[in-house]
C-alpha positions in Angstrom: -72.0 41.0 -71.9 -68.4 41.9 -72.0 -68.8 43.8 -68.6 -70.4 40.8 -67.0 -67.6 38.6 -68.3 -65.0 40.9 -66.9 -66.7 41.0 -63.5 -66.9 37.2 -63.5 -63.3 36.9 -64.4 -62.3 39.3 -61.7 -64.3 37.4 -59.1 -62.6 34.1 -60.2 -59.2 35.7 -59.9 -60.0 37.0 -56.5 -61.2 33.5 -55.5 -58.0 31.9 -56.8 -55.9 34.4 -54.8 -57.9 33.7 -51.7 -57.6 29.9 -52.2 -53.8 30.3 -52.8 -53.5 32.2 -49.6 -55.5 29.6 -47.7 -53.3 26.9 -49.1 -50.1 28.7 -48.0 -51.6 29.2 -44.6 -52.5 25.6 -44.3 -49.0 24.5 -45.5 -47.4 26.8 -42.9 -49.6 25.4 -40.1 -48.7 21.8 -41.2 -45.0 22.6 -41.0 -45.3 24.7 -37.9 -47.2 22.1 -35.8 -44.4 19.4 -35.9 -41.8 22.1 -35.3 -43.6 23.4 -32.3 -44.1 19.9 -31.0 -40.5 18.8 -31.6 -39.3 22.1 -30.2 -41.1 21.2 -27.0 -39.4 17.8 -27.0 -36.0 19.4 -26.7 -36.9 20.4 -23.2 -36.2 16.9 -22.0 -34.3 17.7 -18.8 -31.0 16.4 -20.2 -28.0 18.4 -19.1 -25.4 19.9 -21.4 -22.4 17.7 -22.0 -20.0 20.3 -20.5 -21.8 20.0 -17.1 -21.2 16.2 -16.8 -18.0 15.8 -14.8 -18.1 12.6 -12.8 -19.2 9.1 -13.2 -22.3 9.4 -11.0 -23.7 12.2 -13.3 -22.7 10.2 -16.3 -24.6 7.1 -15.1 -27.7 9.3 -14.6 -27.3 10.9 -18.0 -27.1 7.4 -19.7 -30.3 6.4 -18.0 -32.0 9.7 -19.1 -30.7 9.3 -22.6 -32.3 5.8 -22.9 -35.6 7.2 -21.6 -35.5 10.2 -23.9 -34.5 8.1 -26.9 -37.4 5.8 -26.4 -39.8 8.8 -26.1 -38.2 10.3 -29.3 -38.9 7.1 -31.2 -42.5 7.1 -30.1 -42.9 10.7 -31.0 -41.4 10.1 -34.4 -43.9 7.3 -35.2 -46.8 9.5 -34.0 -45.6 12.4 -36.2 -45.2 10.2 -39.2 -48.7 8.8 -38.7 -50.0 12.4 -38.3 -48.2 13.5 -41.5 -50.1 11.0 -43.6 -53.3 12.9 -42.7 -52.0 16.4 -43.6 -51.5 18.5 -46.6 -48.0 18.4 -48.1 -47.2 15.0 -46.7 -43.6 14.8 -48.0 -42.6 18.1 -46.4 -44.1 17.0 -43.1 -42.2 13.7 -43.2 -39.0 15.3 -44.2 -39.2 17.9 -41.4 -40.1 15.1 -38.9 -37.1 13.0 -39.9 -34.8 16.0 -39.8 -35.9 16.9 -36.3 -35.7 13.3 -35.3 -32.1 13.1 -36.6 -31.2 16.3 -34.7 -32.5 14.9 -31.5 -30.9 11.5 -32.1 -27.5 13.2 -32.8 -27.8 15.3 -29.7 -28.6 12.2 -27.6 -25.7 10.3 -29.3 -23.2 13.0 -28.5 -24.3 13.2 -24.9 -24.2 9.4 -24.6 -20.7 9.3 -25.9 -19.5 12.0 -23.6 -21.1 10.2 -20.6 -19.5 6.9 -21.6 -16.1 8.6 -22.0 -16.5 10.1 -18.5 -17.3 6.6 -17.1 -14.4 5.0 -19.0 -12.0 7.7 -17.8 -13.2 7.3 -14.2 -12.9 3.5 -14.3 -9.4 3.8 -15.8 -8.4 6.3 -13.1 -9.8 4.1 -10.3 -8.1 1.0 -11.8 -4.8 2.9 -12.1 -5.1 4.2 -8.5 -5.9 0.7 -7.2 -2.9 -0.8 -9.1 -0.7 2.0 -7.8 -2.0 1.3 -4.3 -1.3 -2.4 -4.6 2.2 -1.7 -5.9 2.8 0.6 -3.0 1.6 -2.0 -0.5 3.9 -4.6 -2.2 6.8 -2.2 -1.9 6.0 -1.6 1.7 5.8 -5.3 2.4 9.1 -5.9 0.7 10.7 -3.1 2.7 9.3 -4.4 5.9 10.5 -7.9 5.1 14.0 -6.6 4.3 13.9 -4.6 7.6 12.9 -7.6 9.6 15.6 -9.7 7.9 18.2 -7.1 8.7 17.0 -6.9 12.3 17.2 -10.7 12.5 20.7 -10.7 11.1 21.8 -8.0 13.5 20.3 -9.9 16.4 22.0 -13.2 15.3 25.3 -11.4 15.0 24.8 -9.8 18.4 24.0 -13.2 19.9 27.1 -14.8 18.3 29.3 -11.9 19.5 27.9 -12.3 23.0 28.4 -16.1 22.9 32.0 -15.6 21.7 32.6 -13.0 24.4 31.3 -15.4 27.1 33.5 -18.1 25.7 36.5 -15.9 25.8 35.6 -14.8 29.4 35.3 -18.5 30.4 38.6 -19.4 28.8 40.2 -16.4 30.5 38.8 -17.5 33.9 39.9 -21.1 33.3 43.4 -19.9 32.4 43.5 -17.7 35.5 42.3 -20.5 37.7 44.9 -22.9 36.2 47.6 -20.3 36.7 46.6 -19.8 40.3 46.5 -23.5 40.9 50.0 -23.9 39.4 51.3 -21.1 41.5 49.7 -22.5 44.6 51.1 -26.0 43.9 54.6 -24.4 43.4 54.4 -22.5 46.7 53.1 -25.6 48.4 56.0 -27.6 47.0 58.5 -25.0 48.1 57.1 -25.0 51.7 57.3 -28.7 51.9 60.9 -28.7 50.7 61.8 -26.1 53.3 60.0 -28.1 56.0 62.0 -31.2 55.1 65.2 -29.3 55.1 64.5 -27.9 58.6 63.4 -31.3 59.8 66.7 -32.8 58.5 68.7 -30.0 60.3 66.8 -30.7 63.5 67.7 -34.5 63.3 71.3 -33.7 62.7 71.4 -31.4 65.7 69.7 -34.0 67.8 72.1 -36.6 66.8 75.0 -34.3 67.6 73.7 -33.6 71.1 73.6 -37.4 72.2 76.4 -38.8 74.5 79.3 -40.6 72.9 80.3 -44.2 73.6 82.9 -43.3 76.3 80.2 -41.8 78.4 81.4 -38.3 78.0 78.9 -36.0 76.7 79.7 -34.5 73.4 80.8 -31.0 73.6 78.0 -28.7 73.1 78.5 -26.5 70.3 76.2 -24.0 71.8 73.1 -23.6 73.7 70.5 -26.2 73.0 67.8 -25.0 70.7 64.2 -25.8 71.2 62.7 -27.7 68.2 60.7 -25.5 66.0 57.2 -26.2 65.0 56.0 -25.1 61.6 52.5 -24.0 61.0 51.5 -23.9 57.4 48.5 -21.9 56.5 46.5 -23.7 53.9 46.0 -21.5 51.0 43.3 -22.7 48.6 43.1 -21.9 44.9 42.0 -18.4 44.0 38.3 -17.9 43.6 37.2 -17.9 40.0 36.0 -14.6 38.8 
């Protein structure tokens, strides 16, 4: 009897060990299945944050992050529903939430990096546009100042030319007036000399007439032929 009891007890112990091993195996499978499934979800095609360098890549990353986040939420709900049917529900739920948080944190970091790239790109483009506008404003101001300087120089040149023409005209008028005065003086001198000669001729003619006694007046010398004076008309000097 005692031998039978011992054999029965040994068989029960062996069964308990086997059941314990099966339970551990099932628990490992329950935990392994979500891990494998979530490990496969990491291969989502999203690039590493260090490879996103421009705004075009950042825009594409943001769109991919939204897509992967929606898929991650769907996968989380499915895993939680599946955990309710499995052995060791709490461990399955905890592992599912942990993997979900890891994926969400990774997506959040990648999203922040992409947003920072877009913000820096927009700030740089805005600064470049502002610098370009300021440069254009400075160029317009410089061009306006240059045009004003050229206009002032042209006005001064016109005024100087007008003043020079006025001085030239005044000089010509003065020269013409001086020529006219000299011509008038010479004409006056000629007329005076002509009158003097005419007076001399009259006096000689009167002296050569016979006296009242009928005797001719003694001739003081040979009779001179009256002179004829020809005056060349000299007009005023031509104006330069």
